C-alpha positions as CSV (number, residue, x, y, z in Angstrom):
1,M,104.1,27.7,86.9
2,E,107.8,28.7,87.6
3,Y,108.2,25.5,89.8
4,A,106.8,23.3,86.8
5,I,109.3,24.9,84.5
6,I,112.2,23.9,86.7
7,F,111.2,20.5,88.1
8,L,109.3,18.9,85.2
9,P,112.7,18.1,83.4
10,L,114.0,16.8,86.7
11,A,111.0,14.5,87.2
12,G,111.5,13.2,83.6
13,S,115.2,12.5,84.2
14,I,114.4,10.7,87.5
15,I,111.8,8.5,85.9
16,S,113.8,7.6,82.9
17,G,116.9,7.1,84.8
18,F,115.7,5.0,87.6
19,F,112.7,3.3,86.0
20,G,113.8,3.1,82.5
21,S,114.6,-0.5,82.7
22,K,111.0,-1.3,83.8
23,L,109.4,1.1,81.3
24,K,109.7,0.6,77.6
25,G,112.2,2.7,75.7
26,K,109.6,4.6,73.7
27,L,107.6,5.4,76.8
28,C,110.6,7.0,78.5
29,Q,111.4,9.1,75.3
30,I,107.8,10.3,75.1
31,L,107.5,11.0,78.8
32,T,110.7,13.1,79.0
33,S,109.9,14.9,75.8
34,L,106.4,15.7,77.0
35,F,107.7,17.1,80.4
36,V,110.3,19.2,78.6
37,S,107.7,20.5,76.1
38,I,105.4,21.5,78.9
39,S,108.3,23.4,80.4
40,A,109.0,25.1,77.1
41,I,105.2,26.2,76.8
42,L,105.2,27.6,80.3
43,S,108.5,29.4,79.5
44,L,106.8,31.0,76.5
45,F,104.0,32.1,78.6
46,I,106.4,33.7,81.1
47,F,108.2,35.5,78.4
48,Y,104.9,36.9,77.1
49,E,104.1,38.2,80.6
50,V,107.5,39.8,80.9
51,L,107.1,41.3,77.5
52,V,103.5,42.6,77.7
53,N,103.0,43.0,81.5
54,D,106.7,43.7,82.9
55,Y,106.3,40.6,85.0
56,S,109.1,39.7,87.4
57,S,109.1,37.5,90.4
58,N,111.4,35.7,92.8
59,K,109.8,32.3,93.9
60,L,111.5,30.8,96.9
61,I,112.0,27.1,96.9
62,F,113.7,26.7,100.1
63,N,116.3,28.5,102.5
64,W,119.5,26.8,101.5
65,I,122.1,28.3,103.8
66,S,121.4,30.5,106.8
67,S,124.2,31.5,109.1
68,E,124.2,34.7,111.0
69,D,123.9,37.5,108.3
70,F,124.6,35.3,105.5
71,N,121.6,33.9,103.8
72,V,121.3,32.1,100.5
73,N,118.1,30.7,99.1
74,W,117.2,28.2,96.4
75,S,114.9,30.4,94.2
76,I,113.5,30.9,90.8
77,Y,114.3,34.5,89.8
78,I,112.3,35.8,86.8
79,D,113.3,39.0,85.0
80,P,113.7,39.8,81.2
81,L,117.1,38.3,80.9
82,T,115.9,35.1,82.7
83,S,112.8,35.1,80.5
84,V,114.7,35.0,77.3
85,M,117.2,32.2,78.4
86,L,114.1,30.1,79.7
87,V,112.7,30.2,76.1
88,V,116.1,29.3,74.6
89,V,116.9,26.5,76.9
90,S,113.5,24.8,77.2
91,L,112.3,25.3,73.7
92,I,115.5,24.1,72.1
93,S,115.7,21.3,74.5
94,S,112.1,20.1,73.8
95,L,112.7,20.0,70.1
96,I,116.0,18.1,70.5
97,H,114.2,15.6,72.9
98,F,111.8,14.8,70.2
99,Y,114.5,14.6,67.5
100,S,116.3,12.2,69.8
101,I,113.5,9.7,69.5
102,G,114.2,9.2,65.9
103,Y,117.9,9.6,66.2
104,M,118.5,7.2,68.9
105,S,115.9,4.7,68.0
106,H,118.5,2.0,67.3
107,D,120.4,2.6,70.7
108,P,119.6,0.0,73.4
109,H,120.3,2.7,76.1
110,T,117.8,5.4,75.2
111,P,116.4,5.6,78.7
112,R,119.8,6.6,80.0
113,F,120.4,9.0,77.2
114,M,116.9,10.7,77.7
115,S,117.6,10.9,81.4
116,Y,120.9,12.7,80.9
117,L,119.2,15.2,78.4
118,S,116.5,16.1,80.9
119,L,119.0,16.4,83.7
120,F,121.1,18.7,81.6
121,T,118.0,20.8,80.9
122,F,117.2,21.0,84.6
123,A,120.8,22.1,85.5
124,M,120.7,24.7,82.8
125,L,117.3,26.1,84.0
126,T,118.7,26.1,87.5
127,L,121.6,28.2,86.4
128,V,119.6,30.9,84.6
129,T,116.9,31.2,87.3
130,A,119.4,31.7,90.1
131,D,119.2,34.9,92.2
132,N,122.6,34.3,93.7
133,F,126.1,33.2,92.8
134,L,126.0,29.9,94.8
135,Q,122.9,28.6,92.9
136,L,124.4,29.8,89.8
137,F,127.6,27.8,90.5
138,F,125.5,24.6,91.3
139,G,123.8,24.8,87.9
140,W,127.2,25.7,86.3
141,E,128.8,22.5,87.6
142,G,125.6,20.6,86.9
143,V,125.8,21.3,83.1
144,G,129.5,20.4,83.3
145,L,128.7,17.0,84.8
146,C,125.8,16.3,82.3
147,S,128.2,17.4,79.5
148,Y,130.6,14.8,80.7
149,L,128.0,12.1,80.7
150,L,126.5,13.0,77.4
151,I,129.8,13.3,75.5
152,G,130.9,10.1,76.7
153,F,127.6,8.4,76.4
154,W,129.0,5.7,74.1
155,Y,131.5,4.8,76.8
156,K,132.8,1.8,74.9
157,K,134.2,4.1,72.4
158,P,137.7,5.2,73.5
159,S,137.6,8.5,71.7
160,A,134.2,9.4,73.4
161,N,135.8,8.6,76.8
162,S,138.8,10.8,75.9
163,A,136.6,13.7,74.8
164,A,134.5,13.5,78.0
165,I,137.5,13.6,80.1
166,K,139.1,16.5,78.1
167,A,135.9,18.6,78.3
168,F,135.7,17.9,82.0
169,I,139.3,18.8,82.8
170,V,139.4,22.0,80.6
171,N,136.2,23.2,82.2
172,R,137.7,22.6,85.6
173,V,140.4,25.2,84.7
174,G,137.8,27.7,83.9
175,D,135.6,26.8,86.9
176,F,138.6,27.2,89.3
177,G,138.8,30.9,88.2
178,F,135.0,31.3,88.6
179,A,135.1,29.8,92.1
180,L,137.8,32.2,93.0
181,G,135.7,35.1,91.7
182,I,132.8,33.9,93.9
183,F,135.1,33.6,96.9
184,L,136.3,37.0,96.4
185,I,132.7,38.4,96.0
186,F,131.8,36.8,99.3
187,Y,135.0,38.0,101.0
188,L,134.3,41.6,99.9
189,F,130.6,42.0,100.3
190,G,129.7,39.2,102.8
191,T,126.8,38.1,100.5
192,L,126.3,36.1,97.3
193,N,122.9,37.5,96.4
194,Y,122.9,39.3,93.1
195,D,120.9,42.3,94.3
196,E,122.9,42.9,97.4
197,V,126.3,42.5,95.6
198,F,125.3,44.8,92.7
199,L,124.1,47.4,95.0
200,K,127.4,47.5,96.9
201,I,129.6,47.4,93.7
202,P,129.9,51.4,93.4
203,E,131.4,51.5,96.9
204,F,134.5,49.3,95.7
205,V,135.2,50.9,92.4
206,N,138.3,52.6,93.4
207,K,139.4,50.1,96.1
208,E,142.6,48.2,95.3
209,I,144.2,45.1,96.6
210,S,146.7,45.4,99.4
211,L,148.8,42.6,101.0
212,L,148.4,44.0,104.6
213,N,146.1,46.7,105.8
214,N,149.1,49.2,106.1
215,S,151.1,48.1,102.9
216,P,150.9,49.9,99.6
217,P,148.8,48.5,96.8
218,F,149.9,45.0,95.5
219,P,151.7,45.6,92.2
220,F,150.5,43.3,89.3
221,L,152.1,43.6,86.0
222,G,153.2,47.1,86.9
223,T,149.9,48.5,88.2
224,A,147.7,48.2,91.1
225,V,144.9,45.7,90.9
226,K,141.3,46.9,91.7
227,Y,139.0,44.6,93.4
228,I,136.4,45.1,90.6
229,D,138.9,44.2,87.9
230,L,140.0,41.1,89.6
231,I,136.5,39.9,90.2
232,C,135.4,40.4,86.6
233,L,138.5,38.8,85.2
234,L,138.1,35.8,87.5
235,L,134.4,35.4,86.5
236,F,135.4,35.7,82.9
237,I,137.8,32.9,83.1
238,G,134.9,30.8,84.1
239,A,133.0,32.1,81.1
240,M,135.9,31.3,78.9
241,G,136.0,27.6,79.9
242,K,132.2,27.1,79.6
243,S,131.8,29.2,76.4
244,A,135.0,27.6,74.8
245,Q,136.9,30.8,74.2
246,I,140.4,30.8,72.9
247,F,143.0,29.1,75.2
248,L,140.1,27.2,76.9
249,H,138.4,26.1,73.6
250,T,140.1,22.9,73.0
251,W,137.3,20.6,74.4
252,L,134.6,21.7,72.1
253,P,135.5,20.2,68.8
254,D,136.4,16.9,70.5
255,A,133.0,17.0,72.1
256,M,131.5,16.1,68.8
257,E,132.2,12.5,69.8
258,G,128.9,12.4,71.5
259,P,125.6,11.7,69.8
260,T,124.5,14.6,67.5
261,P,121.6,15.7,69.7
262,V,124.2,16.3,72.4
263,S,126.1,18.6,70.0
264,A,123.0,20.5,69.2
265,L,121.7,21.0,72.8
266,I,124.8,21.3,74.8
267,H,127.5,22.5,72.4
268,A,125.5,24.9,70.2
269,A,122.4,26.2,71.8
270,T,122.6,26.2,75.6
271,M,125.6,25.3,77.7
272,V,128.1,27.0,75.8
273,T,126.1,30.2,76.0
274,A,126.2,30.2,79.9
275,G,129.4,32.2,79.8
276,V,127.7,35.0,77.7
277,F,124.7,34.9,80.1
278,L,127.1,35.2,83.0
279,V,128.7,38.3,81.6
280,A,125.3,39.9,80.9
281,R,124.0,39.0,84.3
282,C,126.9,40.5,85.8
283,S,126.9,43.7,83.8
284,P,126.4,45.7,87.0
285,I,129.9,44.6,87.8
286,F,131.5,44.6,84.4
287,E,130.3,48.1,83.7
288,Y,132.6,49.4,86.4
289,S,135.7,47.7,85.0
290,Q,136.9,48.9,81.6
291,T,140.0,46.7,81.8
292,A,137.8,43.6,82.2
293,L,135.6,44.8,79.3
294,N,138.6,45.2,77.1
295,V,139.8,41.7,78.0
296,V,136.4,40.3,77.1
297,A,136.4,42.1,73.8
298,I,139.9,41.0,72.9
299,I,139.3,37.4,73.7
300,G,136.0,37.5,71.7
301,M,137.7,38.9,68.8
302,M,140.5,36.4,68.9
303,T,138.2,33.4,69.2
304,A,135.8,34.6,66.4
305,F,138.8,34.9,64.0
306,F,140.7,31.9,65.3
307,A,137.6,29.5,65.0
308,A,136.7,30.8,61.6
309,T,140.1,30.1,60.1
310,V,140.3,26.6,61.5
311,A,136.7,25.8,60.2
312,L,137.9,26.6,56.7
313,V,139.9,23.4,56.4
314,Q,137.9,20.9,58.6
315,N,136.4,17.9,56.9
316,D,134.2,16.5,59.6
317,I,130.7,17.9,59.2
318,K,130.1,18.2,62.9
319,K,133.4,19.9,63.7
320,I,132.9,22.5,61.1
321,V,129.7,23.5,62.8
322,A,131.3,23.2,66.2
323,Y,134.2,25.6,65.2
324,S,131.4,27.8,63.8
325,T,129.7,27.9,67.3
326,C,133.1,28.9,68.9
327,S,133.3,31.7,66.4
328,Q,129.9,32.9,66.9
329,L,130.4,32.8,70.6
330,G,133.4,35.2,70.0
331,Y,131.0,37.5,68.3
332,M,128.9,37.6,71.6
333,F,131.7,38.2,73.8
334,F,133.2,41.1,71.9
335,A,129.7,42.5,71.8
336,A,129.5,42.3,75.6
337,G,133.2,43.8,75.7
338,V,132.1,47.0,74.0
339,G,129.1,47.3,76.3
340,A,126.4,45.9,74.0
341,Y,125.1,43.2,76.3
342,H,121.6,43.3,74.9
343,V,123.0,42.6,71.4
344,A,125.1,39.7,72.7
345,I,121.9,38.2,74.2
346,F,120.0,38.9,70.9
347,H,122.6,37.0,69.0
348,L,122.6,34.3,71.5
349,F,118.8,34.0,71.1
350,T,118.9,33.9,67.3
351,H,122.1,31.8,67.2
352,A,120.4,29.1,69.3
353,F,117.8,28.4,66.4
354,F,120.0,28.4,63.5
355,K,122.9,26.6,65.1
356,A,120.8,23.8,66.7
357,L,119.1,23.7,63.2
358,L,122.6,23.1,61.5
359,F,123.4,20.4,64.0
360,L,120.3,18.5,63.6
361,G,120.6,18.9,59.9
362,A,124.1,17.4,60.1
363,G,122.6,14.7,62.1
364,C,120.2,13.9,59.4
365,V,122.9,13.8,56.9
366,I,125.0,11.5,59.0
367,H,122.0,9.4,59.4
368,S,121.3,9.2,55.7
369,F,125.0,8.3,55.1
370,N,124.9,5.6,57.7
371,D,127.1,7.4,60.3
372,E,129.6,8.9,57.7
373,Q,130.8,12.4,58.8
374,D,133.5,13.3,56.4
375,I,132.3,15.8,53.8
376,R,134.8,14.5,51.4
377,S,132.8,11.3,51.2
378,M,129.6,12.8,50.5
379,G,128.3,15.0,47.6
380,G,125.6,14.8,44.9
381,V,122.7,14.0,47.1
382,W,120.7,17.1,47.2
383,K,118.0,15.6,45.1
384,K,117.9,12.5,47.2
385,I,117.4,14.3,50.6
386,P,115.7,17.6,49.5
387,Y,114.2,18.3,52.9
388,T,117.4,18.0,54.7
389,Y,119.2,20.0,52.0
390,T,116.6,22.8,52.2
391,L,116.8,23.0,55.9
392,M,120.7,23.1,56.0
393,V,120.7,25.9,53.4
394,I,118.2,27.8,55.5
395,G,120.5,27.4,58.6
396,T,123.6,28.4,56.5
397,L,121.8,31.4,55.2
398,A,121.0,32.6,58.7
399,L,124.4,31.8,60.0
400,T,126.1,33.8,57.4
401,G,123.7,36.8,57.7
402,F,121.8,36.7,54.6
403,P,119.5,39.6,54.3
404,F,116.3,39.3,56.4
405,L,117.1,36.0,58.3
406,S,117.9,36.0,61.9
407,G,121.7,36.2,61.8
408,Y,121.4,39.2,59.5
409,Y,119.7,41.2,62.3
410,S,121.8,40.0,65.2
411,K,125.3,39.4,63.8
412,D,125.2,42.7,61.7
413,A,124.0,44.6,64.8
414,I,127.1,43.4,66.7
415,I,129.4,44.8,64.1
416,E,127.4,48.0,64.0
417,F,127.5,48.5,67.7
418,A,131.1,47.7,67.9
419,Y,131.9,50.3,65.2
420,L,129.6,52.9,66.8
421,K,131.4,52.5,70.1
422,G,133.9,54.9,68.6
423,N,137.0,53.7,70.4
424,T,140.0,51.7,69.3
425,I,138.6,48.4,70.7
426,G,135.3,49.0,68.8
427,Y,136.9,49.7,65.6
428,Y,139.2,46.6,65.8
429,A,136.1,44.5,66.7
430,A,134.1,45.7,63.8
431,A,136.9,45.1,61.3
432,I,137.5,41.6,62.6
433,G,133.8,40.9,62.8
434,I,133.5,41.8,59.1
435,F,136.5,39.7,58.0
436,T,135.2,36.8,60.2
437,A,131.8,37.2,58.4
438,L,133.7,36.5,55.1
439,L,135.4,33.5,56.5
440,T,132.1,32.2,57.9
441,A,130.4,32.5,54.5
442,I,133.2,30.6,52.8
443,Y,133.4,27.6,55.4
444,S,129.6,27.4,55.5
445,W,129.1,27.3,51.8
446,R,131.9,24.9,51.5
447,L,130.1,22.5,53.9
448,I,126.9,22.8,51.7
449,F,128.5,22.4,48.4
450,K,130.8,19.6,49.4
451,T,128.1,17.7,51.3
452,F,125.1,18.1,48.7
453,H,126.6,19.1,45.3
454,G,129.2,17.8,42.9
455,K,130.0,14.1,42.5
456,Y,128.9,11.3,44.8
457,N,132.0,10.2,46.6
458,N,130.9,7.6,49.2
459,K,132.3,4.2,48.7
460,K,130.5,2.5,51.6
461,N,127.0,3.3,50.6
462,N,125.3,3.2,47.2
463,L,123.6,6.4,46.1
464,S,120.3,4.4,46.0
465,S,120.6,3.8,49.7
466,I,120.6,7.5,50.7
467,Q,117.2,8.5,51.9
468,E,115.6,11.2,54.0
469,S,115.4,10.9,57.8
470,S,112.1,10.0,59.6
471,L,109.4,12.7,60.2
472,I,110.3,12.6,64.0
473,M,113.6,14.0,63.1
474,L,112.6,16.4,60.3
475,I,109.6,18.0,62.1
476,P,111.7,19.5,65.1
477,T,114.3,20.5,62.5
478,C,111.7,22.4,60.5
479,L,110.4,24.1,63.6
480,L,114.0,25.4,64.2
481,A,114.2,26.6,60.6
482,V,111.1,28.6,61.3
483,G,112.9,30.2,64.3
484,A,116.0,30.7,62.1
485,I,113.9,32.8,59.7
486,I,111.7,34.8,61.8
487,S,113.4,35.2,65.2
488,G,115.5,38.2,64.1
489,I,112.9,40.3,62.4
490,L,110.3,39.6,65.2
491,F,112.5,40.4,68.1
492,K,115.1,43.1,66.8
493,E,113.1,46.1,67.9
494,I,112.1,44.4,71.2
495,F,115.7,43.4,72.1
496,I,117.9,46.1,70.6
497,G,115.7,48.8,69.3
498,T,116.7,52.5,70.1
499,D,113.6,53.0,72.3
500,T,113.4,49.4,73.8
501,Q,112.5,49.3,77.5
502,F,112.4,45.5,77.6
503,W,115.6,44.8,79.6
504,N,114.6,47.2,82.4
505,N,117.1,46.6,85.3
506,S,118.3,43.1,84.3
507,I,121.1,44.6,82.3
508,L,123.0,47.8,83.3
509,F,124.1,50.4,80.6
510,L,126.3,53.0,82.1
511,Q,127.4,54.1,78.7
512,T,124.7,53.9,75.9
513,I,125.8,53.4,72.3
514,Q,123.9,55.7,69.8
515,H,122.6,53.3,67.1
516,D,120.4,55.8,65.2
517,H,122.5,56.4,62.1
518,P,125.2,53.8,61.2
519,P,127.2,54.5,58.0
520,T,125.5,53.2,54.8
521,W,128.7,51.2,53.9
522,L,128.6,49.5,57.3
523,L,125.0,48.4,56.7
524,A,125.8,47.1,53.3
525,I,129.3,45.4,53.5
526,T,128.4,42.1,55.4
527,P,125.1,41.2,53.3
528,L,127.2,42.2,50.2
529,I,129.9,39.7,51.2
530,V,127.5,37.0,51.9
531,I,125.7,37.4,48.6
532,V,128.9,37.4,46.6
533,T,130.4,34.6,48.4
534,I,127.7,32.1,47.4
535,P,128.5,31.9,43.6
536,T,132.2,32.2,44.3
537,A,132.1,29.3,46.8
538,Y,130.0,27.2,44.3
539,Y,132.6,27.9,41.5
540,L,135.6,27.1,43.9
541,F,134.3,23.9,45.5
542,V,132.0,22.3,42.8
543,K,132.8,23.8,39.2
544,N,136.5,24.1,39.5
545,D,137.9,22.7,42.8
546,G,141.4,22.4,41.0
547,I,142.0,26.1,42.2
548,V,141.6,25.1,45.8
549,K,143.8,22.1,45.4
550,I,146.5,24.3,43.9
551,L,146.2,26.8,46.6
552,V,146.5,24.2,49.4
553,L,149.6,22.6,47.6
554,K,151.2,26.1,47.3
555,N,150.4,27.0,50.9
556,Q,150.9,23.6,52.6
557,L,152.4,25.3,55.7
558,I,149.4,27.5,56.3
559,Y,147.0,24.7,55.5
560,N,148.6,22.3,58.0
561,F,148.7,25.0,60.7
562,L,144.9,25.5,60.3
563,L,144.2,21.7,59.9
564,N,146.1,21.1,63.1
565,K,144.0,23.9,64.8
566,W,146.9,26.4,65.3
567,Y,148.8,23.4,67.2
568,F,147.0,24.4,70.4
569,D,146.5,20.7,71.3
570,D,150.2,19.9,70.4
571,L,151.3,22.9,72.5
572,Y,149.3,21.9,75.6
573,N,150.3,18.3,75.2
574,F,153.9,19.4,75.3
575,V,153.7,22.0,78.0
576,F,151.1,20.4,80.4
577,V,150.2,16.9,79.5
578,E,153.5,15.2,79.0
579,P,155.4,16.8,82.0
580,I,152.4,15.9,84.3
581,K,152.4,12.5,82.9
582,K,156.1,12.1,83.5
583,I,155.8,13.4,87.0
584,G,152.8,11.0,87.6
585,L,154.8,8.0,86.2
586,F,157.9,8.9,88.4
587,F,155.7,9.1,91.6
588,W,154.0,6.0,90.6
589,K,157.0,3.9,89.9
590,K,159.5,5.2,92.2
591,G,157.2,6.4,95.0
592,D,154.1,4.0,94.9
593,I,155.6,0.8,93.6
594,N,159.3,0.9,94.7
595,T,158.9,2.6,98.0
596,I,155.3,2.4,99.5
597,D,154.3,-1.0,98.0
598,R,157.9,-2.4,98.3
599,Y,158.2,-1.6,102.1
600,G,154.6,-1.4,102.8
601,P,151.9,-4.1,102.0
602,D,154.2,-6.0,99.6
603,G,157.1,-6.0,102.1
604,L,155.0,-7.0,105.0
605,S,153.3,-9.8,103.0
606,R,156.6,-11.0,101.8
607,L,158.1,-11.1,105.5
608,I,155.0,-13.0,106.6
609,K,155.4,-15.5,103.7
610,N,159.1,-16.0,104.5
611,V,158.4,-16.5,108.2
612,S,155.6,-18.9,107.4
613,E,157.8,-20.9,105.0
614,K,160.4,-21.2,107.7
615,A,158.0,-22.0,110.4
616,V,156.3,-24.8,108.3
617,N,159.5,-26.8,108.5
618,F,158.7,-27.4,112.2
619,Q,155.7,-29.3,111.2
620,S,157.5,-32.4,110.1
621,G,155.5,-35.1,111.9
622,Y,158.4,-36.4,113.9
623,L,157.9,-36.5,117.8
624,Y,161.5,-35.5,118.5
625,H,161.1,-32.3,116.5
626,Y,158.2,-31.2,118.4
627,A,159.8,-32.2,121.7
628,F,162.8,-30.0,120.8
629,V,160.7,-26.9,120.0
630,M,158.8,-27.5,123.4
631,L,162.2,-27.6,125.1
632,V,163.4,-24.4,123.5
633,G,160.1,-22.6,124.3
634,F,160.3,-23.7,127.9
635,S,164.0,-22.5,128.1
636,V,163.0,-19.1,126.7
637,L,159.9,-18.7,129.0
638,L,162.0,-19.8,132.2
639,T,164.8,-17.4,131.3
640,Y,162.3,-14.6,131.0
641,L,160.7,-15.4,134.3
642,I,164.1,-15.6,136.1
643,L,165.3,-12.3,134.7
644,S,162.1,-10.6,135.4
């Protein structure tokens, strides 16, 4: 069963990729969707077995590397954390596969698209079922490759190519740190297997880095560097890149250039959550590094706030949802940073449903508007596409934390656990979480009201041409809506209940956070914010949008700052891109063209050409010219023989 979960998506990818030209497009779509759906059903069964019977296993596929005492296997490791990730990855992926049948129906390259989707699913499943860091890194790079292929799927579109390259390069920065962390783990412990590494961690808690065996500790920023701190920070750099945390976040909004199903699968529900999964999986390491946990919490707080502020002023429907993803990932990380790993995974679980729902709903809107993505060119269509409207409202309610929907249970739990941590980091995290919840409600309802309410503003399409998407697109979206409604209330006690035993040893808690009696005001504040924001946003964005226009005019500097995404792209372009481009141009023109090419192949070819042009003059056709050349040659040969 475990083997089928992993290899069915791979089989679908191979069939669609290599034989798609011979098979009909619809057959490839159905086949890949069916294989991933079987994988999802089996994943649900595994999750049930783990939940009810405490099932765990480590299925060996083959021995990968064996060198003296170093052994790395290719395995399928099942524990509670893996079982949750299997459900998230395979279930969301199967629904998006079916959605893609309708969304990509007019694209001539659907077999290639479905092949990439299934290959991504295989890589992500490989990542979450690894029992060692090397297999984890293989899946990590696999999803990065598939992300590049899917973002740049429409390769004839320059912006898609640029976005794919940007995503690939930014992720390489994070992956470099991740690789260094893995190298350090191998250097210290001589193994890459989780169980062996986690078992040895307590032995290295107080060990510090030294330049030489007899030298004092190596000073770094005025203090000695502990091995555990450095390992955790390097691993977290990898998580920052994959999960689009601040400073390494710039690729995520640009990745919206790919087809909408790509945005829903890779950049909302699965790949970007790999960093959160990594921190939770490595909780037996992070729990011994308070420094690293503080960094994780601070970066998470900064990301949650930053992305929410930028989402306030974006006009592209997909980019608003993308920045929302970035912000919600920040919530997950500061939850992990205060030691509430299980709450972070719970929010990851619920977020997968409502964020995939929002992306697929956005895809339905874009489909209805004939590829229009600017919310300023929409409006007044909630009666024309009532199903899409209802689904988007459900996703928005879940995202903002409306009472009794999934986000209410998971996001509010993050704020509560952060506050109950009782230290400075926890209080700051809770405060930023509450304020970010307010910003989330504002930009989320702005999207809904600007898209579906008010006046119809689209000049390219007549209002009469707006119609609902096909059932093949609406049914998967409806199923995600069910998950967005019930996933929180169903699994709250199982995942984060005070007496839960679900996680067993898959997550380590050295310091437990008492969650029995949170303050009443803390329980009431975020739901109250969400409820009050709905009529306020309706008034500001529909009834009297002149207030917003006046605010924008009076605060043009702040508006431009947010609209330009805090100028991160401009800063990176100035600091990194332009200098590297100038260095590259210098070496290309001065080094390659003017030196290597000039005196190398170009110079040699020019010399041969000049010699041949001179030599051809001897081929005149006159006998006395040939006799003269023969005489000169004979003289040279005779001179050589005499002298030698």
